[in-house]
N, CA, C, O and the ligand as a Tripos MOL2 file, in Angstrom:
@<TRIPOS>MOLECULE
protein
  229   227    58     0     0
PROTEIN
NO_CHARGES

@<TRIPOS>ATOM
      1 N         190.3260   56.2760  -40.9680 N.3       1 MET1
      2 CA        189.5700   55.1250  -40.5410 C.3       1 MET1
      3 C         190.3120   54.4280  -39.3560 C.2       1 MET1
      4 O         189.7680   54.0030  -38.3360 O.2       1 MET1
      5 N         191.6000   54.3840  -39.6460 N.am      2 ALA2
      6 CA        192.3330   53.7420  -38.4860 C.3       2 ALA2
      7 C         192.1820   54.4160  -37.2100 C.2       2 ALA2
      8 O         192.0760   53.7550  -36.1770 O.2       2 ALA2
      9 N         192.1620   55.7960  -37.2070 N.am      3 SER3
     10 CA        192.1500   56.4430  -36.0230 C.3       3 SER3
     11 C         190.6510   56.3670  -35.3620 C.2       3 SER3
     12 O         190.4860   56.4740  -34.1470 O.2       3 SER3
     13 N         189.6510   56.1850  -36.2260 N.am      4 ALA4
     14 CA        188.2500   56.0810  -35.8290 C.3       4 ALA4
     15 C         188.1440   54.6560  -35.0930 C.2       4 ALA4
     16 O         187.4950   54.6260  -34.0470 O.2       4 ALA4
     17 N         188.6640   53.6170  -35.5070 N.am      5 SER5
     18 CA        188.5640   52.3300  -34.8700 C.3       5 SER5
     19 C         189.3580   52.2510  -33.5920 C.2       5 SER5
     20 O         189.0700   51.4900  -32.6690 O.2       5 SER5
     21 N         190.4590   53.1560  -33.5980 N.am      6 THR6
     22 CA        191.2490   53.2040  -32.3650 C.3       6 THR6
     23 C         190.4830   53.7860  -31.1580 C.2       6 THR6
     24 O         190.5030   53.2580  -30.0460 O.2       6 THR6
     25 N         189.7670   54.9810  -31.4770 N.am      7 SER7
     26 CA        189.0910   55.6210  -30.4640 C.3       7 SER7
     27 C         187.7980   54.8320  -29.9590 C.2       7 SER7
     28 O         187.3700   55.0140  -28.8190 O.2       7 SER7
     29 N         187.2360   54.0080  -30.7910 N.am      8 ARG8
     30 CA        186.1830   53.1240  -30.4530 C.3       8 ARG8
     31 C         186.6280   52.1170  -29.4440 C.2       8 ARG8
     32 O         185.9770   51.8350  -28.4380 O.2       8 ARG8
     33 N         187.9290   51.5210  -29.8170 N.am      9 PHE9
     34 CA        188.5360   50.7010  -28.9000 C.3       9 PHE9
     35 C         188.7240   51.1560  -27.4290 C.2       9 PHE9
     36 O         188.4910   50.5070  -26.4090 O.2       9 PHE9
     37 N         189.2070   52.4400  -27.5560 N.am     10 ASP10
     38 CA        189.5380   53.1190  -26.1780 C.3      10 ASP10
     39 C         188.2620   53.2530  -25.3650 C.2      10 ASP10
     40 O         188.3190   53.0560  -24.1520 O.2      10 ASP10
     41 N         187.1640   53.5590  -25.9230 N.am     11 ARG11
     42 CA        185.9590   53.7050  -25.2050 C.3      11 ARG11
     43 C         185.5290   52.3100  -24.6090 C.2      11 ARG11
     44 O         185.0620   52.2480  -23.4720 O.2      11 ARG11
     45 N         185.6860   51.2480  -25.3590 N.am     12 SER12
     46 CA        185.1320   49.9990  -24.7540 C.3      12 SER12
     47 C         186.1310   49.5630  -23.6510 C.2      12 SER12
     48 O         185.6960   48.9520  -22.6740 O.2      12 SER12
     49 N         187.4580   49.8520  -23.7630 N.am     13 VAL13
     50 CA        188.3870   49.6110  -22.7110 C.3      13 VAL13
     51 C         188.1720   50.3900  -21.4480 C.2      13 VAL13
     52 O         188.3740   49.8330  -20.3680 O.2      13 VAL13
     53 N         187.7680   51.6630  -21.5060 N.am     14 SER14
     54 CA        187.5970   52.4870  -20.3030 C.3      14 SER14
     55 C         186.1910   52.1100  -19.8270 C.2      14 SER14
     56 O         185.9650   52.2530  -18.6260 O.2      14 SER14
     57 N         185.2880   51.6790  -20.5650 N.am     15 SER15
     58 CA        183.9320   51.2580  -19.9410 C.3      15 SER15
     59 C         184.0680   49.9450  -19.2250 C.2      15 SER15
     60 O         183.4270   49.7780  -18.1870 O.2      15 SER15
     61 N         184.8880   48.9540  -19.7150 N.am     16 SER16
     62 CA        185.1700   47.6570  -18.9750 C.3      16 SER16
     63 C         186.0640   47.9340  -17.8050 C.2      16 SER16
     64 O         185.9850   47.1680  -16.8450 O.2      16 SER16
     65 N         186.9080   48.9420  -17.7700 N.am     17 THR17
     66 CA        187.6800   49.2560  -16.6760 C.3      17 THR17
     67 C         186.8770   49.6690  -15.5030 C.2      17 THR17
     68 O         187.2050   49.2700  -14.3850 O.2      17 THR17
     69 N         185.7490   50.5120  -15.6880 N.am     18 SER18
     70 CA        184.9920   50.9720  -14.6850 C.3      18 SER18
     71 C         184.1460   49.9070  -14.0980 C.2      18 SER18
     72 O         183.8590   49.9160  -12.9010 O.2      18 SER18
     73 N         183.7160   48.9330  -14.9660 N.am     19 LYS19
     74 CA        183.0300   47.7500  -14.5090 C.3      19 LYS19
     75 C         183.8490   47.0180  -13.4800 C.2      19 LYS19
     76 O         183.3640   46.6030  -12.4280 O.2      19 LYS19
     77 N         185.1420   46.8730  -13.8350 N.am     20 TRP20
     78 CA        186.0610   45.9810  -13.0970 C.3      20 TRP20
     79 C         186.3300   46.6430  -11.7810 C.2      20 TRP20
     80 O         186.5240   45.9120  -10.8100 O.2      20 TRP20
     81 N         186.3660   47.9910  -11.6320 N.am     21 SER21
     82 CA        186.6050   48.6500  -10.4530 C.3      21 SER21
     83 C         185.3520   48.5730   -9.4820 C.2      21 SER21
     84 O         185.4740   48.7520   -8.2700 O.2      21 SER21
     85 N         184.1860   48.3050  -10.0710 N.am     22 ARG22
     86 CA        183.0460   48.1370   -9.2510 C.3      22 ARG22
     87 C         183.0800   46.8170   -8.7510 C.2      22 ARG22
     88 O         182.6380   46.6350   -7.6160 O.2      22 ARG22
     89 N         183.5720   45.7650   -9.4620 N.am     23 ALA23
     90 CA        183.6090   44.4210   -8.9840 C.3      23 ALA23
     91 C         184.7030   44.2780   -7.7300 C.2      23 ALA23
     92 O         184.6480   43.4390   -6.8310 O.2      23 ALA23
     93 N         185.6250   45.2310   -7.8900 N.am     24 CYS24
     94 CA        186.7580   45.2060   -6.7470 C.3      24 CYS24
     95 C         186.3040   45.9030   -5.5910 C.2      24 CYS24
     96 O         187.0850   46.0710   -4.6540 O.2      24 CYS24
     97 N         184.9830   46.3850   -5.5360 N.am     25 ALA25
     98 CA        184.4760   46.9500   -4.2450 C.3      25 ALA25
     99 C         184.1090   45.7300   -3.1440 C.2      25 ALA25
    100 O         183.6990   45.9830   -2.0110 O.2      25 ALA25
    101 N         184.2990   44.5220   -3.5980 N.am     26 TYR26
    102 CA        184.1700   43.4360   -2.5410 C.3      26 TYR26
    103 C         185.4720   42.6370   -2.4840 C.2      26 TYR26
    104 O         186.2920   42.5210   -3.3940 O.2      26 TYR26
    105 N         185.5170   42.1460   -1.3470 N.am     27 SER27
    106 CA        186.7930   41.2310   -1.0470 C.3      27 SER27
    107 C         186.1660   39.8070   -0.3770 C.2      27 SER27
    108 O         185.2840   39.6980    0.4740 O.2      27 SER27
    109 N         186.8040   38.9460   -0.9450 N.am     28 TRP28
    110 CA        186.3300   37.6260   -0.4430 C.3      28 TRP28
    111 C         187.4300   36.8450    0.4420 C.2      28 TRP28
    112 O         188.6090   36.8520    0.0870 O.2      28 TRP28
    113 N         187.0680   36.2660    1.4420 N.am     29 GLU29
    114 CA        188.0580   35.6230    2.4290 C.3      29 GLU29
    115 C         187.4870   34.3510    2.9440 C.2      29 GLU29
    116 O         186.3060   34.2360    3.2700 O.2      29 GLU29
    117 N         188.3550   33.4180    3.0020 N.am     30 CYS30
    118 CA        187.8880   32.1530    3.6720 C.3      30 CYS30
    119 C         187.8370   32.3000    5.1100 C.2      30 CYS30
    120 O         188.7900   32.7470    5.7490 O.2      30 CYS30
    121 N         186.5740   31.8770    5.7170 N.am     31 ARG31
    122 CA        186.3800   32.0490    7.1040 C.3      31 ARG31
    123 C         187.2530   31.0520    7.9100 C.2      31 ARG31
    124 O         187.6290   31.2700    9.0620 O.2      31 ARG31
    125 N         187.5230   29.9990    7.2350 N.am     32 ASN32
    126 CA        188.3240   28.9140    7.8580 C.3      32 ASN32
    127 C         189.8110   29.1050    7.9980 C.2      32 ASN32
    128 O         190.3850   28.8070    9.0450 O.2      32 ASN32
    129 N         190.4050   29.5740    7.0070 N.am     33 CYS33
    130 CA        191.9120   29.8370    7.0570 C.3      33 CYS33
    131 C         192.4180   31.1860    6.8890 C.2      33 CYS33
    132 O         193.5940   31.4920    7.0870 O.2      33 CYS33
    133 N         191.3310   32.1390    6.4480 N.am     34 GLY34
    134 CA        191.7180   33.4920    6.1420 C.3      34 GLY34
    135 C         192.3600   33.7600    4.8030 C.2      34 GLY34
    136 O         192.8880   34.8330    4.5120 O.2      34 GLY34
    137 N         192.2780   32.7050    4.0020 N.am     35 GLU35
    138 CA        193.0390   33.0460    2.6560 C.3      35 GLU35
    139 C         192.0630   34.0920    1.8520 C.2      35 GLU35
    140 O         190.8350   34.0950    1.9390 O.2      35 GLU35
    141 N         192.7640   34.8740    1.1470 N.am     36 ALA36
    142 CA        192.0960   35.9320    0.3120 C.3      36 ALA36
    143 C         191.6970   35.2800   -1.0330 C.2      36 ALA36
    144 O         192.5770   34.7010   -1.6700 O.2      36 ALA36
    145 N         190.4510   35.3320   -1.5050 N.am     37 LEU37
    146 CA        189.9910   34.5700   -2.5560 C.3      37 LEU37
    147 C         189.5570   35.5650   -3.7490 C.2      37 LEU37
    148 O         189.2600   36.7480   -3.5830 O.2      37 LEU37
    149 N         189.5710   34.9250   -4.8960 N.am     38 SER38
    150 CA        189.0650   35.7710   -6.0600 C.3      38 SER38
    151 C         187.5710   35.7510   -6.0830 C.2      38 SER38
    152 O         186.9590   34.8390   -5.5260 O.2      38 SER38
    153 N         186.9560   36.7300   -6.7130 N.am     39 GLU39
    154 CA        185.5170   36.9480   -6.6660 C.3      39 GLU39
    155 C         184.7390   35.8160   -7.0430 C.2      39 GLU39
    156 O         183.6060   35.7270   -6.5700 O.2      39 GLU39
    157 N         185.2120   34.8310   -7.9090 N.am     40 ASP40
    158 CA        184.4400   33.8210   -8.5410 C.3      40 ASP40
    159 C         184.5890   32.5200   -7.6270 C.2      40 ASP40
    160 O         183.9170   31.5210   -7.8840 O.2      40 ASP40
    161 N         185.4650   32.5500   -6.5760 N.am     41 ALA41
    162 CA        185.6490   31.4150   -5.8210 C.3      41 ALA41
    163 C         184.4480   30.9540   -5.0000 C.2      41 ALA41
    164 O         183.8870   31.7530   -4.2500 O.2      41 ALA41
    165 N         184.0770   29.8140   -5.1060 N.am     42 GLU42
    166 CA        182.9120   29.1920   -4.3280 C.3      42 GLU42
    167 C         183.4560   28.3600   -3.1730 C.2      42 GLU42
    168 O         182.7530   28.0460   -2.2120 O.2      42 GLU42
    169 N         184.6890   28.0300   -3.3010 N.am     43 GLU43
    170 CA        185.2160   27.3770   -2.1840 C.3      43 GLU43
    171 C         186.7440   27.8140   -2.0440 C.2      43 GLU43
    172 O         187.2950   28.3790   -2.9880 O.2      43 GLU43
    173 N         187.3780   27.5640   -0.9340 N.am     44 CYS44
    174 CA        188.7510   28.0200   -0.6980 C.3      44 CYS44
    175 C         189.5960   26.9850   -1.4730 C.2      44 CYS44
    176 O         189.3530   25.7800   -1.3940 O.2      44 CYS44
    177 N         190.5830   27.4860   -2.2160 N.am     45 PRO45
    178 CA        191.4810   26.6650   -2.9920 C.3      45 PRO45
    179 C         192.6720   26.0950   -2.0030 C.2      45 PRO45
    180 O         193.3910   25.1630   -2.3630 O.2      45 PRO45
    181 N         192.7970   26.6710   -0.8630 N.am     46 ARG46
    182 CA        193.7850   26.3710    0.1100 C.3      46 ARG46
    183 C         193.3810   25.2810    1.0670 C.2      46 ARG46
    184 O         194.1490   24.3630    1.3550 O.2      46 ARG46
    185 N         192.1240   25.3980    1.5710 N.am     47 CYS47
    186 CA        191.6100   24.4230    2.6170 C.3      47 CYS47
    187 C         190.4010   23.6170    2.1720 C.2      47 CYS47
    188 O         190.0030   22.6190    2.7730 O.2      47 CYS47
    189 N         189.8400   24.1270    1.0610 N.am     48 GLY48
    190 CA        188.5870   23.4710    0.5540 C.3      48 GLY48
    191 C         187.1860   23.8160    1.2150 C.2      48 GLY48
    192 O         186.1350   23.3250    0.8030 O.2      48 GLY48
    193 N         187.2670   24.7270    2.3040 N.am     49 ALA49
    194 CA        186.1060   25.1750    2.9000 C.3      49 ALA49
    195 C         185.1390   25.9200    2.0040 C.2      49 ALA49
    196 O         185.6080   26.7130    1.1870 O.2      49 ALA49
    197 N         183.9350   25.7520    2.0760 N.am     50 GLU50
    198 CA        182.9270   26.5830    1.3380 C.3      50 GLU50
    199 C         182.4050   27.6570    2.1380 C.2      50 GLU50
    200 O         181.4220   28.2920    1.7560 O.2      50 GLU50
    201 N         183.0520   27.9320    3.3310 N.am     51 ASN51
    202 CA        182.5350   29.0510    4.1810 C.3      51 ASN51
    203 C         183.2500   30.2800    3.8390 C.2      51 ASN51
    204 O         184.1790   30.6690    4.5470 O.2      51 ASN51
    205 N         182.8200   31.0050    2.6470 N.am     52 ILE52
    206 CA        183.4850   32.3100    2.2490 C.3      52 ILE52
    207 C         182.7300   33.5010    2.7310 C.2      52 ILE52
    208 O         181.5090   33.6140    2.6150 O.2      52 ILE52
    209 N         183.5290   34.3990    3.2840 N.am     53 ALA53
    210 CA        183.0190   35.5990    3.7370 C.3      53 ALA53
    211 C         183.1980   36.7100    2.5410 C.2      53 ALA53
    212 O         184.1960   36.7020    1.8200 O.2      53 ALA53
    213 N         182.3240   37.4970    2.4240 N.am     54 ARG54
    214 CA        182.3500   38.5670    1.4400 C.3      54 ARG54
    215 C         182.2860   39.9180    2.2660 C.2      54 ARG54
    216 O         181.4060   40.1420    3.0970 O.2      54 ARG54
    217 N         183.3340   40.8130    1.9450 N.am     55 TYR55
    218 CA        183.4670   41.9990    2.5930 C.3      55 TYR55
    219 C         183.1850   43.0930    1.6280 C.2      55 TYR55
    220 O         183.6080   43.0120    0.4750 O.2      55 TYR55
    221 N         182.5000   44.0990    2.0340 N.am     56 GLU56
    222 CA        182.2960   45.3310    1.1990 C.3      56 GLU56
    223 C         183.3810   46.2870    1.4890 C.2      56 GLU56
    224 O         183.5550   46.6650    2.6480 O.2      56 GLU56
    225 N         184.0790   46.6790    0.5830 N.am     57 LEU57
    226 CA        185.2000   47.6860    0.8960 C.3      57 LEU57
    227 C         184.7340   49.1570    0.9520 C.2      57 LEU57
    228 O         185.5430   50.0520    1.1950 O.2      57 LEU57
    229 ZN        190.5500   28.2460    3.5010 Zn       58 ZN58
@<TRIPOS>BOND
     1     1     2 1
     2     2     3 1
     3     3     4 2
     4     3     5 am
     5     5     6 1
     6     6     7 1
     7     7     8 2
     8     7     9 am
     9     9    10 1
    10    10    11 1
    11    11    12 2
    12    11    13 am
    13    13    14 1
    14    14    15 1
    15    15    16 2
    16    15    17 am
    17    17    18 1
    18    18    19 1
    19    19    20 2
    20    19    21 am
    21    21    22 1
    22    22    23 1
    23    23    24 2
    24    23    25 am
    25    25    26 1
    26    26    27 1
    27    27    28 2
    28    27    29 am
    29    29    30 1
    30    30    31 1
    31    31    32 2
    32    31    33 am
    33    33    34 1
    34    34    35 1
    35    35    36 2
    36    35    37 am
    37    37    38 1
    38    38    39 1
    39    39    40 2
    40    39    41 am
    41    41    42 1
    42    42    43 1
    43    43    44 2
    44    43    45 am
    45    45    46 1
    46    46    47 1
    47    47    48 2
    48    47    49 am
    49    49    50 1
    50    50    51 1
    51    51    52 2
    52    51    53 am
    53    53    54 1
    54    54    55 1
    55    55    56 2
    56    55    57 am
    57    57    58 1
    58    58    59 1
    59    59    60 2
    60    59    61 am
    61    61    62 1
    62    62    63 1
    63    63    64 2
    64    63    65 am
    65    65    66 1
    66    66    67 1
    67    67    68 2
    68    67    69 am
    69    69    70 1
    70    70    71 1
    71    71    72 2
    72    71    73 am
    73    73    74 1
    74    74    75 1
    75    75    76 2
    76    75    77 am
    77    77    78 1
    78    78    79 1
    79    79    80 2
    80    79    81 am
    81    81    82 1
    82    82    83 1
    83    83    84 2
    84    83    85 am
    85    85    86 1
    86    86    87 1
    87    87    88 2
    88    87    89 am
    89    89    90 1
    90    90    91 1
    91    91    92 2
    92    91    93 am
    93    93    94 1
    94    94    95 1
    95    95    96 2
    96    95    97 am
    97    97    98 1
    98    98    99 1
    99    99   100 2
   100    99   101 am
   101   101   102 1
   102   102   103 1
   103   103   104 2
   104   103   105 am
   105   105   106 1
   106   106   107 1
   107   107   108 2
   108   107   109 am
   109   109   110 1
   110   110   111 1
   111   111   112 2
   112   111   113 am
   113   113   114 1
   114   114   115 1
   115   115   116 2
   116   115   117 am
   117   117   118 1
   118   118   119 1
   119   119   120 2
   120   119   121 am
   121   121   122 1
   122   122   123 1
   123   123   124 2
   124   123   125 am
   125   125   126 1
   126   126   127 1
   127   127   128 2
   128   127   129 am
   129   129   130 1
   130   130   131 1
   131   131   132 2
   132   131   133 am
   133   133   134 1
   134   134   135 1
   135   135   136 2
   136   135   137 am
   137   137   138 1
   138   138   139 1
   139   139   140 2
   140   139   141 am
   141   141   142 1
   142   142   143 1
   143   143   144 2
   144   143   145 am
   145   145   146 1
   146   146   147 1
   147   147   148 2
   148   147   149 am
   149   149   150 1
   150   150   151 1
   151   151   152 2
   152   151   153 am
   153   153   154 1
   154   154   155 1
   155   155   156 2
   156   155   157 am
   157   157   158 1
   158   158   159 1
   159   159   160 2
   160   159   161 am
   161   161   162 1
   162   162   163 1
   163   163   164 2
   164   163   165 am
   165   165   166 1
   166   166   167 1
   167   167   168 2
   168   167   169 am
   169   169   170 1
   170   170   171 1
   171   171   172 2
   172   171   173 am
   173   173   174 1
   174   174   175 1
   175   175   176 2
   176   175   177 am
   177   177   178 1
   178   178   179 1
   179   179   180 2
   180   179   181 am
   181   181   182 1
   182   182   183 1
   183   183   184 2
   184   183   185 am
   185   185   186 1
   186   186   187 1
   187   187   188 2
   188   187   189 am
   189   189   190 1
   190   190   191 1
   191   191   192 2
   192   191   193 am
   193   193   194 1
   194   194   195 1
   195   195   196 2
   196   195   197 am
   197   197   198 1
   198   198   199 1
   199   199   200 2
   200   199   201 am
   201   201   202 1
   202   202   203 1
   203   203   204 2
   204   203   205 am
   205   205   206 1
   206   206   207 1
   207   207   208 2
   208   207   209 am
   209   209   210 1
   210   210   211 1
   211   211   212 2
   212   211   213 am
   213   213   214 1
   214   214   215 1
   215   215   216 2
   216   215   217 am
   217   217   218 1
   218   218   219 1
   219   219   220 2
   220   219   221 am
   221   221   222 1
   222   222   223 1
   223   223   224 2
   224   223   225 am
   225   225   226 1
   226   226   227 1
   227   227   228 2
@<TRIPOS>SUBSTRUCTURE
     1 MET1         2 RESIDUE 1 A MET
     2 ALA2         6 RESIDUE 1 A ALA
     3 SER3        10 RESIDUE 1 A SER
     4 ALA4        14 RESIDUE 1 A ALA
     5 SER5        18 RESIDUE 1 A SER
     6 THR6        22 RESIDUE 1 A THR
     7 SER7        26 RESIDUE 1 A SER
     8 ARG8        30 RESIDUE 1 A ARG
     9 PHE9        34 RESIDUE 1 A PHE
    10 ASP10       38 RESIDUE 1 A ASP
    11 ARG11       42 RESIDUE 1 A ARG
    12 SER12       46 RESIDUE 1 A SER
    13 VAL13       50 RESIDUE 1 A VAL
    14 SER14       54 RESIDUE 1 A SER
    15 SER15       58 RESIDUE 1 A SER
    16 SER16       62 RESIDUE 1 A SER
    17 THR17       66 RESIDUE 1 A THR
    18 SER18       70 RESIDUE 1 A SER
    19 LYS19       74 RESIDUE 1 A LYS
    20 TRP20       78 RESIDUE 1 A TRP
    21 SER21       82 RESIDUE 1 A SER
    22 ARG22       86 RESIDUE 1 A ARG
    23 ALA23       90 RESIDUE 1 A ALA
    24 CYS24       94 RESIDUE 1 A CYS
    25 ALA25       98 RESIDUE 1 A ALA
    26 TYR26      102 RESIDUE 1 A TYR
    27 SER27      106 RESIDUE 1 A SER
    28 TRP28      110 RESIDUE 1 A TRP
    29 GLU29      114 RESIDUE 1 A GLU
    30 CYS30      118 RESIDUE 1 A CYS
    31 ARG31      122 RESIDUE 1 A ARG
    32 ASN32      126 RESIDUE 1 A ASN
    33 CYS33      130 RESIDUE 1 A CYS
    34 GLY34      134 RESIDUE 1 A GLY
    35 GLU35      138 RESIDUE 1 A GLU
    36 ALA36      142 RESIDUE 1 A ALA
    37 LEU37      146 RESIDUE 1 A LEU
    38 SER38      150 RESIDUE 1 A SER
    39 GLU39      154 RESIDUE 1 A GLU
    40 ASP40      158 RESIDUE 1 A ASP
    41 ALA41      162 RESIDUE 1 A ALA
    42 GLU42      166 RESIDUE 1 A GLU
    43 GLU43      170 RESIDUE 1 A GLU
    44 CYS44      174 RESIDUE 1 A CYS
    45 PRO45      178 RESIDUE 1 A PRO
    46 ARG46      182 RESIDUE 1 A ARG
    47 CYS47      186 RESIDUE 1 A CYS
    48 GLY48      190 RESIDUE 1 A GLY
    49 ALA49      194 RESIDUE 1 A ALA
    50 GLU50      198 RESIDUE 1 A GLU
    51 ASN51      202 RESIDUE 1 A ASN
    52 ILE52      206 RESIDUE 1 A ILE
    53 ALA53      210 RESIDUE 1 A ALA
    54 ARG54      214 RESIDUE 1 A ARG
    55 TYR55      218 RESIDUE 1 A TYR
    56 GLU56      222 RESIDUE 1 A GLU
    57 LEU57      226 RESIDUE 1 A LEU
    58 ZN58       229 GROUP 0 **** ****
């Protein structure tokens, strides 16, 4: 039983990992100061600009 729940956990981990690498196909950068931003950023934490550029990698 323990091994069954372990393999189930492995499957969910690998599926969320592939989702994450899809999210990493984009890069966000502040057009004002050039700071690299995280994907959920709506404004630059460095200069406060809302002018965010999204690049497809
Ligand atoms: Zn900025």
